[in-house]
C-alpha positions as CSV (number, residue, x, y, z in Angstrom):
1,X,-36.8,2.3,-22.5
2,X,-37.8,0.0,-19.2
3,X,-36.3,0.7,-15.9
4,X,-33.6,-1.1,-15.0
5,X,-32.8,-2.4,-11.4
6,X,-29.8,0.0,-9.8
7,X,-26.9,-1.5,-8.3
8,X,-24.3,-0.8,-5.5
9,X,-21.5,-2.6,-5.7
10,X,-18.7,-1.9,-2.9
11,X,-15.3,-3.1,-3.4
12,X,-13.4,-0.7,-2.7
13,X,-9.8,-2.4,-2.4
14,X,-8.9,-1.6,1.4
15,X,-9.3,-6.1,2.0
16,X,-9.4,-8.8,-0.7
17,X,-12.5,-9.7,-0.3
18,X,-11.5,-13.5,1.5
19,X,-8.4,-12.8,3.2
20,X,-8.7,-11.3,6.8
21,X,-6.5,-8.3,7.2
22,X,-7.8,-4.8,6.0
23,X,-4.4,-2.6,5.5
24,X,-3.9,0.9,3.9
25,X,-2.8,-0.8,0.6
26,X,-5.2,-1.0,-2.3
27,X,-5.5,-4.3,-3.5
28,X,-6.1,-3.5,-7.3
29,X,-6.0,-7.0,-8.6
30,X,-9.3,-8.1,-5.9
31,X,-11.2,-4.9,-7.8
32,X,-10.3,-6.1,-10.6
33,X,-11.1,-9.4,-10.4
34,X,-14.4,-8.4,-8.7
35,X,-15.7,-7.2,-12.0
36,X,-16.3,-11.1,-13.0
37,X,-19.5,-10.5,-10.5
38,X,-21.1,-8.0,-13.6
39,X,-21.9,-10.8,-15.4
40,X,-25.1,-11.2,-12.6
41,X,-25.9,-7.5,-12.7
42,X,-25.8,-7.2,-17.3
43,X,-26.6,-4.0,-19.0
44,X,-29.8,-4.5,-20.5
45,X,-31.3,-4.6,-17.0
46,X,-29.2,-3.4,-14.6
47,X,-27.8,-0.1,-14.0
48,X,-24.3,-0.4,-11.5
49,X,-22.8,1.9,-9.7
50,X,-19.4,0.9,-8.1
51,X,-17.5,2.7,-4.9
52,X,-13.9,2.2,-5.6
53,X,-10.6,4.0,-3.8
54,X,-9.4,6.8,-6.6
55,X,-6.2,4.4,-6.7
56,X,-8.4,1.3,-8.1
57,X,-10.6,3.7,-9.8
58,X,-9.0,3.7,-13.3
59,X,-9.5,0.0,-13.5
60,X,-12.7,0.3,-13.8
61,X,-12.6,3.5,-16.8
62,X,-14.7,2.9,-19.6
63,X,-16.4,-0.2,-18.7
64,X,-19.2,-1.2,-20.1
65,X,-20.7,-2.5,-17.4
66,X,-20.7,0.2,-14.9
67,X,-23.1,3.3,-15.6
68,X,-21.5,5.1,-12.8
69,X,-17.6,4.8,-10.7
70,X,-17.3,6.3,-7.4
71,X,-14.8,7.5,-5.4
72,X,-14.6,7.1,-1.7
73,X,-14.4,11.0,0.2
74,X,-15.6,12.3,3.4
75,X,-19.5,12.9,1.7
76,X,-19.6,9.6,-0.2
77,X,-21.8,7.7,2.7
78,X,-23.9,10.8,2.7
79,X,-24.8,10.2,-0.6
80,X,-25.2,6.8,-0.7
81,X,-27.6,7.5,2.0
82,X,-30.2,9.2,0.3
83,X,-29.9,7.5,-2.5
84,X,-31.8,3.9,-2.7
85,X,-31.3,0.9,-5.0
86,X,-32.5,-2.2,-5.5
87,X,-29.2,-4.2,-4.0
88,X,-26.5,-3.3,-2.3
89,X,-23.5,-5.7,-2.7
90,X,-20.8,-5.0,0.4
91,X,-17.7,-7.5,-0.7
92,X,-15.5,-5.3,2.3
93,X,-15.3,-6.4,5.7
94,X,-13.7,-3.2,7.5
95,X,-16.7,-2.6,10.0
96,X,-17.4,1.5,9.4
97,X,-17.7,0.4,5.3
98,X,-20.3,-2.7,6.4
99,X,-22.4,0.1,8.4
100,X,-22.7,2.5,5.9
101,X,-23.4,-0.2,3.3
102,X,-26.1,-1.5,5.3
103,X,-27.2,2.0,6.1
104,X,-27.9,3.0,1.8
105,X,-31.8,2.2,1.3
106,X,-32.1,-1.0,-1.1
107,X,-34.8,-3.8,-1.4
108,X,-32.3,-6.1,-1.0
109,X,-28.5,-6.4,0.8
110,X,-25.8,-9.2,0.2
111,X,-22.4,-9.7,0.5
112,X,-21.2,-8.5,4.6
113,X,-23.0,-6.6,7.0
114,X,-22.8,-4.8,10.4
115,X,-23.3,-6.2,13.7
116,X,-24.6,-3.8,15.3
117,X,-24.3,-6.0,19.1
118,X,-20.8,-6.7,18.4
119,X,-19.7,-3.6,16.2
120,X,-18.1,-6.4,14.0
121,X,-18.6,-7.7,10.6
122,X,-20.9,-10.5,10.1
123,X,-22.7,-11.5,6.3
124,X,-26.2,-11.2,4.7
125,X,-27.9,-13.6,3.5
126,X,-25.7,-15.9,1.0
127,X,-23.1,-14.5,2.1
128,X,-22.0,-17.3,6.0
129,X,-19.9,-19.1,3.7
130,X,-17.9,-16.1,2.8
131,X,-17.5,-14.4,6.2
132,X,-16.0,-17.9,7.2
133,X,-13.9,-18.5,4.7
134,X,-12.2,-15.0,5.0
135,X,-11.5,-15.3,8.8
136,X,-10.2,-18.5,9.0
137,X,-7.3,-18.7,7.1
138,X,-7.2,-23.3,7.3
139,X,-10.5,-23.4,6.4
140,X,-10.1,-21.0,3.0
141,X,-6.7,-23.1,2.1
142,X,-8.4,-26.2,2.8
143,X,-12.3,-25.0,0.9
144,X,-11.3,-26.1,-2.5
145,X,-12.9,-23.5,-4.1
146,X,-13.0,-20.7,-6.6
147,X,-13.1,-17.0,-5.6
148,X,-15.4,-16.8,-8.7
149,X,-17.9,-19.7,-7.3
150,X,-17.5,-17.9,-3.7
151,X,-18.4,-14.5,-5.1
152,X,-21.4,-15.4,-7.0
153,X,-23.0,-17.5,-4.2
154,X,-22.4,-13.7,-2.0
155,X,-25.0,-12.8,-4.3
156,X,-27.0,-15.7,-4.4
157,X,-26.3,-16.8,-7.6
158,X,-24.2,-19.6,-9.5
159,X,-20.9,-19.1,-11.2
160,X,-20.8,-20.3,-14.9
161,X,-17.2,-19.8,-15.8
162,X,-17.9,-16.0,-16.6
163,X,-14.4,-13.9,-17.2
164,X,-13.8,-10.5,-15.4
165,X,-14.5,-7.5,-17.5
166,X,-12.2,-5.0,-18.6
167,X,-12.5,-1.3,-19.2
168,X,-9.9,-0.5,-21.5
169,X,-9.3,-3.3,-24.1
170,X,-6.3,-2.8,-26.5
171,X,-7.2,-3.4,-30.3
172,X,-3.0,-4.2,-31.8
173,X,-1.8,-7.5,-31.8
174,X,0.9,-9.1,-29.9
175,X,4.4,-8.5,-30.9
176,X,6.2,-10.2,-28.4
177,X,6.1,-14.0,-27.7
178,X,6.2,-13.9,-24.0
179,X,5.7,-11.7,-21.2
180,X,7.6,-12.0,-17.9
181,X,5.0,-10.2,-15.9
182,X,7.9,-10.7,-12.8
183,X,6.4,-8.0,-10.1
184,X,3.8,-8.0,-7.3
185,X,2.1,-5.7,-5.3
186,X,3.7,-4.6,-2.0
187,X,0.1,-6.2,0.0
188,X,2.0,-9.5,-0.3
189,X,5.3,-9.4,-1.7
190,X,6.4,-12.8,-0.8
191,X,3.7,-13.3,-4.0
192,X,6.6,-13.2,-5.8
193,X,8.8,-16.1,-7.7
194,X,12.8,-15.3,-6.8
195,X,14.4,-12.8,-8.6
196,X,16.7,-15.8,-10.1
197,X,14.5,-18.1,-11.0
198,X,13.4,-15.2,-13.8
199,X,16.4,-14.8,-14.7
200,X,17.2,-18.7,-15.5
201,X,13.9,-18.5,-17.5
202,X,14.5,-15.8,-19.5
203,X,18.4,-17.8,-20.2
204,X,16.6,-20.7,-21.3
205,X,13.9,-19.3,-23.2
206,X,15.4,-16.2,-25.0
207,X,17.1,-18.0,-27.4
208,X,14.1,-19.5,-29.0
209,X,11.8,-16.6,-28.3
210,X,10.9,-13.2,-28.0
211,X,10.9,-12.1,-24.3
212,X,9.5,-9.1,-22.9
213,X,9.8,-7.8,-19.0
214,X,7.0,-6.7,-17.3
215,X,7.8,-2.7,-17.3
216,X,7.1,-0.6,-14.1
217,X,4.0,0.6,-13.5
218,X,4.8,3.6,-11.7
219,X,1.3,5.8,-11.4
220,X,-2.0,3.8,-11.3
221,X,-3.3,6.5,-13.4
222,X,-1.7,5.2,-17.0
223,X,-2.7,1.6,-16.2
224,X,-3.8,1.3,-19.9
225,X,-0.1,1.5,-20.5
226,X,-0.2,-1.8,-18.1
227,X,-2.3,-3.5,-19.8
228,X,-1.4,-3.1,-23.3
229,X,1.5,-4.7,-22.5
230,X,0.2,-7.5,-21.5
231,X,-1.7,-7.7,-24.7
232,X,1.2,-7.1,-26.5
233,X,2.4,-10.8,-25.5
234,X,1.0,-13.7,-27.2
235,X,1.9,-15.8,-23.5
236,X,2.3,-14.3,-20.0
237,X,3.9,-15.9,-17.7
238,X,3.3,-14.1,-14.0
239,X,3.2,-14.1,-10.3
240,X,-0.4,-14.3,-8.5
241,X,-1.1,-10.5,-9.0
242,X,-2.9,-7.9,-10.7
243,X,-1.0,-9.0,-14.4
244,X,-2.4,-12.3,-14.0
245,X,-6.6,-10.7,-14.1
246,X,-5.5,-8.2,-16.5
247,X,-4.7,-11.4,-18.9
248,X,-7.2,-13.6,-17.8
249,X,-9.6,-10.6,-18.9
250,X,-8.0,-10.7,-22.5
251,X,-8.2,-13.9,-22.9
252,X,-4.3,-14.2,-23.5
253,X,-3.1,-17.4,-22.7
254,X,-1.0,-17.6,-19.4
255,X,1.5,-19.8,-17.2
256,X,0.8,-18.8,-13.4
257,X,3.1,-19.6,-10.7
258,X,1.6,-20.2,-7.1
259,X,3.3,-20.1,-3.5
260,X,1.6,-18.7,-0.8
261,X,-1.7,-18.6,-2.1
262,X,-3.7,-21.5,-3.0
263,X,-3.8,-22.1,-7.1
264,X,-7.7,-23.7,-6.1
265,X,-8.6,-19.9,-5.2
266,X,-8.6,-19.3,-9.0
267,X,-10.9,-21.2,-11.4
268,X,-10.0,-23.3,-14.3
269,X,-10.1,-20.5,-16.6
270,X,-9.4,-22.3,-20.4
271,X,-6.3,-19.8,-20.6
272,X,-4.6,-20.3,-18.0
273,X,-2.3,-23.1,-16.8
274,X,-1.5,-23.3,-12.7
275,X,2.0,-23.8,-11.4
276,X,2.3,-24.8,-7.8
277,X,4.9,-24.3,-5.7
278,X,5.7,-27.5,-4.2
279,X,5.0,-28.1,-0.5
280,X,2.9,-25.2,-0.9
281,X,-0.3,-26.7,0.3
282,X,1.0,-28.1,3.9
283,X,3.5,-24.9,4.3
284,X,2.9,-21.4,2.3
285,X,4.9,-20.2,1.2
């Protein structure tokens, strides 16, 4: 077998790639949607190692495009600094992670870097636009560029409409007409459409369609159950959340509700209909 380039992708989920904040809440949706970048490093020519927080690791389990999933622990930096790669792609802006990523031996480094003089994140080649968008919310809202487009630009590639890649792909047939994906993560609670709106939508649809409400997923280790539920719906109505990205990966028709987050940050997937709250462009949320 011919040798393949070994690539390290650092996407722990501690921050959203194009959002300035870093918090203790792992963004599951941002980890999953980052798998679209795997198309730039196909398995026939690349061996991908992915560094992620343990809470988000189940999202990458059994992904055929990832050779090895590494979870963050105390000793992870020491291992990576002794393991050479063809390329390192760092999608995290935390200064410590940037410094660690720059210390990993590699022929090429992409994404966010560490400014040793200022002690803050900076950008490798191709990632200057991404850093500018991440550091200024107003610039990001006015950019009109999809997150996928910017992500590919960070590695010197061009986005061509590729979808994210799921590890767990259910093979069962859909049993519900419409799924109501009404929950959002704890990191951005303002993404949630008001509860009474969901109830009114259910009451309008229920006479003509079979409706299923999003189940609680209390243990991320059982994320497959959530993916199974999305797959069981012929159409999903959802907030801008993890369920949206799962539906995109499955190719399910989906109606996506946007309020505080810009709709144009999501690529125009053929299976997605975006609905934008009035006034959200000028006064989010």
